[in-house]
TISEDREN-430803 format. One record per residue (C-alpha): x, y, z; residue in one letter. Coordinates in steps of 0.02 Angstrom, whole numbers, padded with zeros to 5 digits, always signed. Example, Ala and Ser with C-alpha at 12.3 -4.5 7.8 and 13.67 -1.06 7.14 Angstrom:
# TISEDREN-430803
+00615-00225+00390A;+00684-00053+00357S;
This chain:
# TISEDREN-430803
+04756-09097+10005X;+04680-09001+09859X;+04504-09060+09816X;+04486-09155+09656X;+04395-09072+09515X;+04305-09144+09367X;+04271-09098+09186X;+04443-09043+09140X;+04525-09008+09307X;+04604-08837+09287X;+04504-08789+09134X;+04326-08729+09102X;+04316-08813+08931X;+04482-08890+08885X;+04663-08835+08881X;+04666-08769+08703X;+04489-08699+08703X;+04520-08601+08862X;+04687-08535+08802X;+04615-08484+08633X;+04449-08411+08689X;+04478-08348+08866X;+04656-08337+08928X;+04766-08296+08779X;+04638-08228+08656X;+04729-08058+08646X;+04878-08144+08567X;+04782-08189+08410X;+04655-08046+08410X;+04790-07910+08409X;+04880-07973+08252X;+04715-07998+08160X;+04656-07823+08204X;+04822-07746+08151X;+04814-07843+07987X;+04638-07776+07954X;+04693-07601+08006X;+04833-07605+07878X;+04711-07642+07735X;+04553-07549+07787X;+04509-07385+07869X;+04475-07426+08054X;+04354-07280+08065X;+04239-07376+07948X;+04244-07558+07998X;+04292-07517+08178X;+04135-07417+08214X;+04026-07555+08141X;+04111-07694+08240X;+04099-07592+08400X;+03914-07562+08374X;+03872-07741+08324X;+03989-07832+08443X;+03973-07713+08590X;+03783-07721+08588X;+03763-07897+08517X;+03846-07981+08664X;+03708-07916+08778X;+03590-08044+08703X;+03669-08203+08774X;+03653-08133+08950X;+03472-08087+08918X;+03438-08262+08850X;+03506-08336+09011X;+03409-08213+09119X;+03240-08237+09035X;+03244-08419+08979X;+03325-08507+09128X;+03167-08551+09230X;+03258-08572+09396X;+03354-08410+09377X;+03200-08313+09320X;+03094-08374+09466X;+03230-08325+09588X;+03257-08149+09519X;+03087-08117+09439X;+03065-07947+09521X;+03233-07884+09458X;+03209-07952+09282X;+03038-07870+09266X;+03060-07704+09353X;+03242-07661+09315X;+03209-07635+09127X;+03054-07531+09163X;+03147-07424+09288X;+03297-07395+09174X;+03185-07351+09027X;+03096-07224+09137X;+03261-07146+09191X;+03323-07140+09012X;+03159-07062+08952X;+03173-06928+09087X;+03352-06884+09038X;+03306-06886+08854X;+03157-06771+08878X;+03265-06648+08975X;+03407-06659+08845X;+03532-06720+08975X;+03687-06821+08930X;+03749-06866+09105X;+03706-07050+09083X;+03849-07062+08957X;+03976-07026+09093X;+03900-07159+09206X;+03902-07280+09058X;+04089-07257+09029X;+04131-07281+09213X;+04013-07428+09236X;+04082-07503+09076X;+04257-07502+09149X;+04189-07585+09306X;+04099-07714+09200X;+04257-07760+09104X;+04352-07779+09267X;+04216-07886+09345X;+04206-08001+09193X;+04391-08037+09215X;+04362-08060+09402X;+04225-08186+09363X;+04345-08291+09260X;+04475-08280+09398X;+04352-08347+09526X;+04297-08488+09411X;+04476-08545+09384X;+04511-08537+09571X;+04351-08634+09605X;+04415-08768+09487X;+04561-08799+09606X;+04462-08772+09766X;+04538-08603+09810X;+04401-08515+09909X;+04492-08410+10035X;+04391-08250+10069X;+04554-08152+10069X;+04600-08222+09898X;+04428-08180+09830X;+04436-08002+09897X;+04612-07975+09828X;+04560-08039+09656X;+04419-07911+09656X;+04535-07773+09716X;+04667-07816+09586X;+04540-07805+09444X;+04466-07642+09505X;+04632-07556+09541X;+04721-07603+09380X;+04572-07572+09266X;+04542-07406+09354X;+04726-07361+09338X;+04720-07398+09152X;+04571-07283+09133X;+04659-07143+09228X;+04804-07147+09105X;+04704-07187+08949X;+04645-07088+08798X;+04468-07129+08852X;+04491-07006+08994X;+04454-06869+08867X;+04276-06935+08851X;+04259-06948+09040X;+04315-06768+09065X;+04208-06704+08921X;+04051-06784+08992X;+04097-06720+09165X;+04107-06542+09100X;+03942-06561+09007X;+03861-06613+09170X;+03910-06445+09243X;+04072-06504+09321X;+04199-06368+09365X;+04381-06358+09306X;+04489-06487+09395X;+04650-06424+09477X;+04803-06508+09406X;+04882-06539+09577X;+04727-06629+09642X;+04711-06734+09484X;+04896-06782+09482X;+04890-06827+09666X;+04736-06935+09640X;+04822-07032+09501X;+04979-07057+09605X;+04880-07115+09756X;+04778-07234+09649X;+04933-07316+09577X;+05014-07325+09749X;+04861-07416+09814X;+04863-07529+09660X;+05045-07570+09696X;+05005-07609+09878X;+04862-07723+09825X;+04981-07813+09706X;+05105-07844+09847X;+04966-07906+09961X;+04904-08019+09821X;+05076-08097+09796X;+05102-08122+09983X;+04931-08204+09999X;+04966-08318+09849X;+05129-08373+09932X;+05041-08405+10098X;+04901-08503+10015X;+05029-08608+09922X;+05111-08654+10087X;+04938-08709+10150X;+04916-08818+09994X;+04778-08700+09932X;+04876-08613+09795X;+04780-08508+09669X;+04752-08579+09497X;+04900-08550+09381X;+04774-08519+09242X;+04701-08378+09346X;+04872-08297+09362X;+04901-08311+09175X;+04731-08234+09137X;+04767-08092+09257X;+04926-08048+09164X;+04847-08060+08991X;+04689-07964+09040X;+04774-07822+09132X;+04907-07812+08998X;+04775-07804+08861X;+04678-07667+08951X;+04832-07558+08976X;+04894-07589+08800X;+04724-07548+08722X;+04689-07396+08831X;+04862-07320+08854X;+04981-07380+08718X;+04866-07381+08566X;+04860-07204+08497X;+04688-07222+08417X;+04547-07224+08544X;+04434-07316+08421X;+04563-07453+08388X;+04597-07471+08574X;+04413-07489+08616X;+04390-07608+08470X;+04534-07717+08527X;+04470-07739+08704X;+04288-07756+08647X;+04328-07899+08527X;+04418-07998+08662X;+04281-07957+08789X;+04145-08015+08669X;+04234-08176+08622X;+04257-08222+08805X;+04079-08183+08854X;+03989-08260+08705X;+04094-08418+08714X;+04066-08438+08901X;+03877-08419+08886X;+03869-08541+08740X;+03971-08678+08822X;+03891-08654+08992X;+03714-08669+08925X;+03760-08812+08809X;+03831-08907+08958X;+03671-08876+09057X;+03566-08946+08915X;+03678-09098+08891X;+03678-09134+09078X;+03489-09127+09083X;+03484-08981+09204X;+03325-08878+09216X;+03311-08785+09051X;+03174-08701+08952X;+03120-08747+08776X;+03220-08601+08708X;+03378-08664+08792X;+03349-08842+08737X;+03326-08784+08557X;+03467-08657+08548X;+03604-08740+08648X;+03610-08911+08568X;+03789-08971+08535X;+03785-08944+08347X;+03868-08827+08224X;+03700-08770+08155X;+03639-08715+08327X;+03803-08626+08356X;+03777-08530+08194X;+03600-08483+08246X;+03672-08421+08411X;+03799-08311+08320X;+03668-08248+08197X;+03556-08194+08342X;+03701-08100+08424X;+03750-08013+08263X;+03567-07975+08225X;+03539-07894+08394X;+03695-07789+08374X;+03649-07745+08195X;+03488-07667+08256X;+03591-07545+08359X;+03705-07509+08211X;+03557-07480+08094X;+03476-07363+08219X;+03638-07267+08237X;+03644-07247+08049X;+03460-07200+08045X;+03491-07070+08180X;+03598-06979+08052X;+03511-07020+07889X;+03329-07058+07924X;+03268-06883+07969X;+03310-06823+07794X;+03272-06984+07699X;+03110-07032+07786X;+03054-06855+07830X;+03029-06899+08014X;+03081-06807+08169X;+03262-06834+08220X;+03211-06841+08403X;+03104-06995+08369X;+03251-07088+08294X;+03369-07029+08430X;+03253-07095+08565X;+03251-07271+08494X;+03439-07266+08465X;+03466-07216+08645X;+03366-07365+08708X;+03520-07470+08675X;+03600-07372+08817X;+03467-07454+08926X;+03518-07622+08852X;+03697-07587+08905X;+03649-07539+09081X;+03541-07695+09096X;+03684-07802+09034X;+03800-07728+09165X;+03670-07749+09303X;+03615-07927+09262X;+03795-07988+09247X;+03822-07931+09425X;+03716-08073+09494X;+03674-08205+09363X;+03852-08275+09357X;+03896-08315+09537X;+04021-08453+09575X;+03944-08478+09746X;+03779-08532+09667X;+03761-08722+09653X;+03675-08718+09483X;+03813-08613+09407X;+03949-08723+09484X;+03870-08877+09410X;+03859-08795+09238X;+04042-08747+09252X;+04095-08923+09301X;+04153-08875+09475X;+04144-09023+09593X;+04033-09016+09746X;+04169-09071+09865X;+04277-08924+09811X;+04154-08790+09858X;+04059-08846+10012X;+04133-08701+10108X;+04076-08579+09975X;+03894-08634+09972X;+03764-08515+10035X;+03614-08573+10135X;+03456-08598+10035X;+03359-08481+10150X;+03385-08298+10103X;+03358-08179+10247X;+03304-07999+10231X;+03480-07941+10266X;+03547-08042+10121X;+03437-07942+10003X;+03516-07777+10057X;+03674-07791+09951X;+03571-07812+09793X;+03469-07658+09837X;+03620-07556+09885X;+03700-07590+09716X;+03572-07474+09640X;+03652-07333+09737X;+03801-07342+09619X;+03682-07294+09479X;+03550-07187+09564X;+03662-07071+09663X;+03779-07024+09517X;+03629-07010+09398X;+03537-06895+09517X;+03687-06787+09560X;+03748-06770+09380X;+03574-06749+09308X;+03528-06610+09430X;+03696-06526+09404X;+03679-06531+09215X;+03499-06468+09222X;+03537-06322+09337X;+03708-06267+09278X;+03782-06209+09114X;+03930-06312+09059X;+04098-06231+09032X;+04135-06158+08860X;+04223-06283+08745X;+04383-06182+08746X;+04391-06186+08936X;+04354-06373+08937X;+04494-06406+08813X;+04615-06294+08908X;+04581-06388+09069X;+04609-06554+08979X;+04777-06494+08916X;+04827-06442+09091X;+04775-06610+09165X;+04846-06716+09023X;+05001-06627+08958X;+05067-06783+08870X;+04901-06833+08792X;+04894-06798+08606X;+04704-06798+08601X;+04697-06654+08725X;+04815-06551+08616X;+04716-06601+08461X;+04552-06542+08536X;+04628-06376+08592X;+04712-06351+08424X;+04554-06388+08325X;+04455-06263+08430X;+04587-06127+08405X;+04590-06165+08218X;+04401-06150+08205X;+04409-05983+08298X;+04544-05917+08181X;+04680-05916+08314X;+04811-05992+08199X;+04962-05954+08308X;+04900-06050+08460X;+04825-06185+08350X;+04994-06219+08271X;+05075-06247+08440X;+04944-06371+08501X;+04930-06465+08336X;+05118-06478+08315X;+05129-06555+08488X;+04985-06673+08447X;+05069-06742+08290X;+05236-06752+08381X;+05154-06859+08517X;+05058-06961+08388X;+05147-06966+08218X;+04999-07063+08144X;+04875-06922+08177X;+04825-06888+07997X;+04690-06760+08033X;+04815-06659+08136X;+04930-06652+07985X;+04783-06594+07880X;+04739-06454+08000X;+04921-06397+08006X;+04924-06394+07816X;+04763-06293+07811X;+04836-06165+07931X;+05000-06147+07838X;+04906-06130+07674X;+04797-05995+07749X;+04953-05905+07815X;+05033-05904+07643X;+05169-06032+07682X;+05145-06156+07539X;+05302-06260+07567X;+05253-06304+07745X;+05073-06333+07691X;+05126-06453+07552X;+05235-06553+07671X;+05096-06577+07798X;+04971-06622+07662X;+05095-06752+07599X;+05109-06822+07776X;+04920-06830+07790X;+04902-06920+07622X;+05037-07044+07669X;+04946-07084+07832X;+04774-07095+07753X;+04774-07118+07564X;+04585-07140+07564X;+04555-06960+07617X;+04519-06894+07444X;+04473-06721+07507X;+04651-06698+07570X;+04721-06759+07404X;+04613-06627+07319X;+04676-06489+07433X;+04856-06543+07404X;+04832-06549+07216X;+04752-06377+07208X;+04889-06302+07315X;+05021-06373+07199X;+04927-06302+07050X;+04928-06131+07133X;+05116-06149+07149X;+05130-06190+06962X;+05180-06370+07002X;+05052-06449+06886X;+05148-06608+06851X;+05158-06645+07038X;+04977-06597+07066X;+04896-06705+06933X;+04915-06877+07019X;+04832-06813+07178X;+04694-06724+07083X;+04660-06879+06980X;+04643-06990+07133X;+04523-06866+07211X;+04422-06845+07051X;+04410-07031+07014X;+04370-07090+07191X;+04291-06944+07282X;+04124-06860+07258X;+04085-06774+07093X;+04148-06596+07101X;+04145-06475+06955X;+04283-06366+07027X;+04398-06516+07049X;+04364-06578+06872X;+04397-06404+06803X;+04564-06382+06895X;+04620-06557+06846X;+04565-06537+06666X;+04651-06368+06650X;+04811-06438+06726X;+04811-06584+06605X;+04786-06465+06459X;+04933-06358+06517X;+05039-06516+06522X;+04979-06556+06344X;+04886-06712+06401X;+04739-06660+06296X;+04625-06816+06286X;+04629-06835+06475X;+04602-06649+06501X;+04453-06646+06383X;+04372-06791+06477X;+04377-06700+06645X;+04327-06532+06570X;+04177-06613+06486X;+04127-06683+06655X;+04149-06513+06735X;+04030-06426+06614X;+03905-06567+06631X;+03904-06547+06819X;+03891-06358+06807X;+03830-06291+06637X;+03863-06113+06700X;+04049-06141+06729X;+04119-06019+06599X;+04302-06054+06642X;+04277-06238+06606X;+04200-06201+06436X;+04344-06084+06397X;+04478-06213+06440X;+04382-06349+06348X;+04387-06234+06196X;+04576-06215+06217X;+04598-06404+06225X;+04492-06432+06069X;+04583-06292+05978X;+04752-06373+06018X;+04686-06536+05948X;+04634-06446+05788X;+04446-06452+05820X;+04412-06269+05781X;+04224-06291+05765X;+04215-06371+05936X;+04325-06235+06008X;+04213-06100+05935X;+04060-06181+06013X;+04142-06187+06184X;+04202-06006+06177X;+04030-05955+06120X;+03950-06048+06266X;+04067-05961+06389X;+04020-05791+06315X;+03837-05834+06321X;+03857-05863+06509X;+03957-05701+06528X;+03964-05583+06378X;+04102-05483+06463X;+04217-05633+06487X;+04375-05564+06406X;+04478-05725+06398X;+04343-05816+06299X;+04320-05664+06185X;+04506-05660+06144X;+04513-05848+06112X;+04359-05839+06002X;+04432-05700+05895X;+04598-05793+05880X;+04512-05950+05818X;+04409-05851+05694X;+04570-05773+05628X;+04650-05944+05611X;+04499-06013+05521X;+04493-05859+05407X;+04677-05871+05359X;+04657-06055+05324X;+04524-06024+05190X;
C-alpha cells in the first residue's frame, strides 16, 4: 500500500496554493504579461523585470545557505571557498577581456531551469512515496532532454552561437548541426516512451507517480517550449519563463523556511526574524529580493551612464556589474545541493512523512567516495571555462558577417538570424542582399518593427519612396512609441509634397521625442504651407531658439508672420536670416517684397 503522507497529502502547501504558485502559474502569468505588453513597451519594463527578478531570486537561496546553521556547518567549505573561487575566475576573465563565461552562463542557466522543475517533480513524488531509482532517473532525463530540445529550437540559440563564435569557435556545418538536433529529439522521444512505460509499471505495483508531478511536467515543459520557440520576441520569452521561475522559487523558499520556524526546527536568528508567519515579514522578504535585484539593475544602468556622469572609468563600473554573473553561478551551484529530497531536514520542512522515505534516506556517515560527485560537478564549469577561455585568448573570432552567414545556414527558419545578417549588410551598404534577408525576417515575424524600419531606410536610400512609406507605416503601427521612425516617415512624406499626411507624424515626433531643431523647422514649414499659421509659428520659434544660426527657420518664420500681417516681425526675421548669411537669396527676395508692400501701403 502507498505510504501515508502528512501536511496536505499530495500538496506541498495546499491545493490552491500549489496550483497557483507552482503547477499552473503559467496560466495566469502569460495573460498578465500579454496585457502589460499591449500597454507598455516590453523593451523597457521587460529589461528591468529581468534584471530585478532574475538576480533578486538569488537572495533567498543565499539566505538559506548562510543562515541555516545545520546546512552551513555541513557545507561550510563550499559556502566559503566557492564564492572566492568564482570571483577569482571572473576577475581573470575580466582582466583578459574574455566573454566565454557568458556562453557557460546560458547553458548552465538552461540546466538550472530544468533542475528546478526536476526538484519539484521529486518533491511531489516523495509526497506519495514514489522513490523508485528508475523513476527518479527518468524524471531527471525528461527535464534535461526537453529543456535542451527547447533550447536547440529556440531564439536563444542565436546568443549561444554568437558567444561560441566569440570564443574562437569555427563555423558549424549544417549537416552536423541538423543531425545533432534530430538525434537529440529522437533520444527525448525515447526517454518519453520509457517514462510512460515506467509510470504504468509503477502504477501496477501500487507506486504510481504523483498526478501533480505529471501535471507540472506538462505545464513546465509546455511553458519552456512556448517561451523559447513560439514567442517571437526573445526578451518576452525570457521574461515569461523568468517570472514563473522566480515565483516558484521565491514562494518555495518562503514557505519552506516559515514551516521550519513554526515547527521549531534548528534555525538562526535571521530565519526566526524573517520567516515568521505574518504579512509584514512576507513584505520584508519581498523587499529584500527586489532590493538585491535592483542593485544589479542600477549597476547595469551605471555601466552605461556613470562613466560620463561621474567621470569614472567604465572598466571599474563594468567589473562591479559583472560580479552579478558570479552571483548567478553561485545560485546555480548552491541549488544543486541545498535542496535535496533525500535529506531528512529538507523532507521534514517539506512535510514529507518519515515512513514514506525510509528507503531514500542516506546514512549519516559520509565516506570519501560520497564526496567525489560534489567535486566532479566542478568539472562542468572548469573544463568548459578553461577550453573556451584559452580558445578565445589564442584565436581571433570570425568576422561578424561570417558569423551571421553561418547562423542563417544553421537556422534557415529563424527570423533573428535573417535580421542579424540583414542589419550587417545594411550597415555595409549592401542594400540588395540586405533587402532579401530583412524581407524574410519580417515575413517570419510580422511584428518585427525594427526590420520594417530598416527596409524603409533602404528603400528611401534607393529612391523608392512608395515602398519606403509603406514600411515606415508598418513600423509605426507596430511601435507607435518610436518617435524617430515617425520623424523619418513625416520627413519622407514632406519630400514627396504630401504635407497634410506628414504633419500628424511630425507632430507626434516633435511633441514626444527629443528636441530637434531640424524636426521643428520641417514641421513648422509644413504647417505654414498648409496655412496653419499659429501652429507653424510655434514650432518655428522653437527651431530658432534651439539653433539661432538656422537661417531657413528664420526665413520661414518671416513668411508665416508676413501671412498673418505682422510685417515688422517678418522684416526682423528676414533680417536675422541675412545677418547669418548675407548671400541667402530667398530671405533677400522676401525682405524686398515686404518692404515694397509696406511702402505701397503708406
